[in-house]
ZARONU-569492 format. One record per residue (C-alpha): residue in one letter; residue number from 1; x, y negated, z negated. Coordinates in nm, 2 decimals. Layout:
+------+-----+--------+--------+--------+
! code ! pos !     xx !     yy !     zz !
+------+-----+--------+--------+--------+
!    a ! NUM !      X !      Y !      Z !
...
+------+-----+--------+--------+--------+
//
This chain:
+------+-----+--------+--------+--------+
! code ! pos !     xx !     yy !     zz !
+------+-----+--------+--------+--------+
!    t !   1 !  10.11 ! -11.70 ! -10.17 !
!    v !   2 !   9.98 ! -11.65 ! -10.53 !
!    i !   3 !   9.90 ! -11.29 ! -10.65 !
!    s !   4 !   9.67 ! -11.27 ! -10.95 !
!    y !   5 !   9.61 ! -10.92 ! -11.19 !
!    q !   6 !   9.49 ! -10.90 ! -11.47 !
!    l !   7 !   9.64 ! -10.60 ! -11.78 !
!    s !   8 !   9.45 ! -10.50 ! -12.07 !
!    g !   9 !   9.73 ! -10.42 ! -12.30 !
!    v !  10 !  10.13 ! -10.41 ! -12.31 !
!    r !  11 !  10.30 ! -10.28 ! -11.95 !
!    d !  12 !  10.61 ! -10.25 ! -11.80 !
!    v !  13 !  10.53 ! -10.43 ! -11.46 !
!    q !  14 !  10.68 ! -10.49 ! -11.18 !
!    l !  15 !  10.56 ! -10.67 ! -10.84 !
!    e !  16 !  10.72 ! -10.61 ! -10.53 !
!    v !  17 !  10.68 ! -10.71 ! -10.19 !
!    y !  18 !  10.77 ! -10.54 !  -9.86 !
!    n !  19 !  10.80 ! -10.58 !  -9.49 !
!    l !  20 !  10.60 ! -10.38 !  -9.23 !
!    l !  21 !  10.86 ! -10.11 !  -9.22 !
!    g !  22 !  10.83 ! -10.08 !  -9.58 !
!    q !  23 !  11.14 ! -10.22 !  -9.65 !
!    k !  24 !  11.14 ! -10.43 !  -9.97 !
!    i !  25 !  11.20 ! -10.76 !  -9.94 !
!    m !  26 !  11.13 ! -10.89 ! -10.28 !
!    t !  27 !  11.10 ! -10.80 ! -10.62 !
!    l !  28 !  10.86 ! -11.08 ! -10.79 !
!    v !  29 !  10.77 ! -10.94 ! -11.11 !
!    d !  30 !  11.05 ! -10.65 ! -11.33 !
!    a !  31 !  10.93 ! -10.75 ! -11.72 !
!    r !  32 !  10.71 ! -10.62 ! -12.02 !
!    q !  33 !  10.42 ! -10.81 ! -12.01 !
!    g !  34 !  10.14 ! -10.82 ! -12.29 !
!    a !  35 !   9.77 ! -10.82 ! -12.24 !
!    g !  36 !   9.59 ! -11.14 ! -12.00 !
!    e !  37 !   9.54 ! -11.29 ! -11.68 !
!    y !  38 !   9.86 ! -11.35 ! -11.42 !
!    r !  39 !   9.90 ! -11.56 ! -11.14 !
!    v !  40 !  10.25 ! -11.48 ! -10.95 !
!    r !  41 !  10.34 ! -11.74 ! -10.66 !
!    w !  42 !  10.57 ! -11.59 ! -10.36 !
!    d !  43 !  10.71 ! -11.88 ! -10.15 !
!    g !  44 !  10.75 ! -11.68 !  -9.83 !
!    r !  45 !  11.13 ! -11.61 !  -9.89 !
!    d !  46 !  11.34 ! -11.31 !  -9.90 !
!    r !  47 !  11.57 ! -11.20 ! -10.24 !
!    h !  48 !  11.89 ! -11.38 ! -10.05 !
!    g !  49 !  11.61 ! -11.72 ! -10.07 !
!    s !  50 !  11.60 ! -11.67 !  -9.68 !
!    p !  51 !  11.24 ! -11.78 !  -9.53 !
!    v !  52 !  11.06 ! -11.44 !  -9.39 !
!    g !  53 !  10.85 ! -11.47 !  -9.05 !
!    s !  54 !  10.51 ! -11.46 !  -9.02 !
!    g !  55 !  10.35 ! -11.13 !  -8.99 !
!    v !  56 !  10.15 ! -10.86 !  -9.20 !
!    y !  57 !  10.35 ! -10.80 !  -9.58 !
!    f !  58 !  10.25 ! -10.57 !  -9.84 !
!    y !  59 !  10.26 ! -10.59 ! -10.23 !
!    r !  60 !  10.30 ! -10.34 ! -10.49 !
!    l !  61 !  10.20 ! -10.39 ! -10.81 !
!    s !  62 !  10.28 ! -10.09 ! -11.07 !
!    a !  63 !  10.21 ! -10.13 ! -11.38 !
!    n !  64 !  10.30 !  -9.84 ! -11.68 !
!    g !  65 !  10.20 !  -9.84 ! -12.05 !
!    n !  66 !  10.33 !  -9.66 ! -12.34 !
!    n !  67 !  10.02 !  -9.38 ! -12.34 !
!    s !  68 !   9.80 !  -9.47 ! -12.06 !
!    a !  69 !   9.90 !  -9.34 ! -11.68 !
!    p !  70 !  10.05 !  -9.53 ! -11.42 !
!    a !  71 !   9.81 !  -9.81 ! -11.26 !
!    v !  72 !  10.00 !  -9.84 ! -10.88 !
!    q !  73 !   9.79 ! -10.10 ! -10.61 !
!    t !  74 !   9.90 ! -10.17 ! -10.31 !
!    r !  75 !   9.74 ! -10.47 ! -10.09 !
!    k !  76 !   9.78 ! -10.63 !  -9.76 !
!    m !  77 !   9.86 ! -10.96 !  -9.68 !
!    i !  78 !   9.94 ! -11.24 !  -9.38 !
!    l !  79 !  10.18 ! -11.48 !  -9.41 !
!    l !  80 !  10.15 ! -11.74 !  -9.12 !
!    r !  81 !  10.41 ! -12.04 !  -9.10 !
+------+-----+--------+--------+--------+
//
């Protein structure tokens, strides 16, 4: 699964994957990033490296800048094995 996003300026970015129960299973990005387009691949594993089961998952992208309001986006994705 590939997650794409674009930043208009320097931001502190967090990209996290959650299960249907709202439990965080993986942090894909936790870094300061510059303006540009990004593509992040999730291999269907949790933070311990174990494969997760097929089902519905959510990713939450938050981007905070020094002089701008925080932007948060949550999207649904389906993982099929």
